[in-house]
C-alpha positions in Angstrom: 0.6 -20.6 23.4 -2.3 -21.4 20.9 -1.9 -21.4 17.2 -3.6 -19.2 15.2 -6.5 -20.6 13.2 -6.1 -21.4 9.2 -8.0 -18.1 8.4 -5.6 -15.7 10.6 -2.4 -17.2 9.6 -3.6 -17.1 5.7 -4.8 -13.8 6.1 -1.7 -11.7 7.9 -1.0 -9.7 5.2 -4.6 -8.2 4.5 -4.3 -7.1 8.3 -0.9 -5.4 7.6 -2.7 -3.1 5.4 -5.9 -2.5 7.3 -3.6 -2.0 10.5 -0.1 -0.8 9.5 1.8 0.4 12.2 3.6 2.7 10.1 0.7 4.0 8.1 -3.0 4.7 8.8 -4.4 4.1 5.5 -7.6 5.5 4.0 -9.9 3.0 3.7 -10.3 0.9 0.4 -7.4 2.8 -1.0 -6.0 0.1 -3.1 -9.5 -0.5 -4.7 -9.5 3.1 -6.3 -9.7 3.4 -9.9 -7.3 6.5 -10.3 -3.7 5.7 -9.8 -3.2 9.6 -9.3 -6.0 9.1 -6.3 -3.7 6.0 -5.0 -0.6 8.2 -4.8 -2.2 11.0 -3.5 -3.7 9.1 -0.5 -0.7 7.0 0.1 1.2 10.3 0.5 -1.0 11.9 2.9 -0.9 9.0 5.2 2.7 8.5 5.2 3.1 12.2 5.6 0.7 12.4 8.6 2.2 9.2 10.2 4.2 10.0 13.6 5.0 6.2 13.4 7.1 5.4 10.0 10.3 4.5 10.4 11.9 6.0 7.1 11.1 9.1 4.9 7.5 9.4 3.6 8.2 8.5 0.0 10.0 5.2 1.3 7.1 4.6 3.7 4.4 4.9 1.0 6.0 3.1 -2.0 6.7 0.2 0.4 3.2 -0.2 1.3 2.1 -0.2 -2.4 4.6 -2.8 -3.2 3.7 -4.9 -0.4 0.2 -4.6 -1.6 1.1 -6.0 -5.1 3.4 -8.6 -4.1 1.3 -10.2 -1.4 -1.9 -10.2 -3.7 0.6 -12.2 -6.4 -1.1 -14.4 -9.1 -4.9 -13.5 -7.7 -4.4 -9.6 -8.6 -6.1 -9.2 -12.2 -4.1 -7.9 -14.8 -6.1 -4.2 -14.9 -6.1 -3.9 -11.0 -2.2 -4.5 -11.3 -1.8 -2.2 -14.1 -3.6 0.6 -11.9 -1.6 0.0 -8.9 1.9 0.3 -11.1 0.7 3.3 -12.8 0.3 4.2 -9.1 3.9 3.8 -8.3 4.6 6.0 -11.1 2.4 8.9 -9.9 3.9 8.3 -6.2 7.5 9.0 -7.9 5.9 12.4 -9.6 4.4 13.3 -6.2 7.7 13.2 -4.6 9.9 14.7 -7.7 11.3 11.7 -8.2 10.2 11.1 -11.8 12.8 8.4 -13.6 
């Protein structure tokens, strides 16, 4: 068995967001500037999925958190703020206001 090339090994998290086994994400969902649009897109994807392993809210929130965590320090502050606000909007969309 051959080892994956360095680029393949390094970009595995990007592959997860493109080819999630649980959700079929809309293209470029994490690049949207509107937190509400990100939340609505994730909600649509989670509710449409027949492959997810948990409830739609948890699947959508997990994918958003995964993306934020994997981007790590390379994620610009402005983008991180948009994605963190998308978490708030996702909670609202599912009636889970805190």
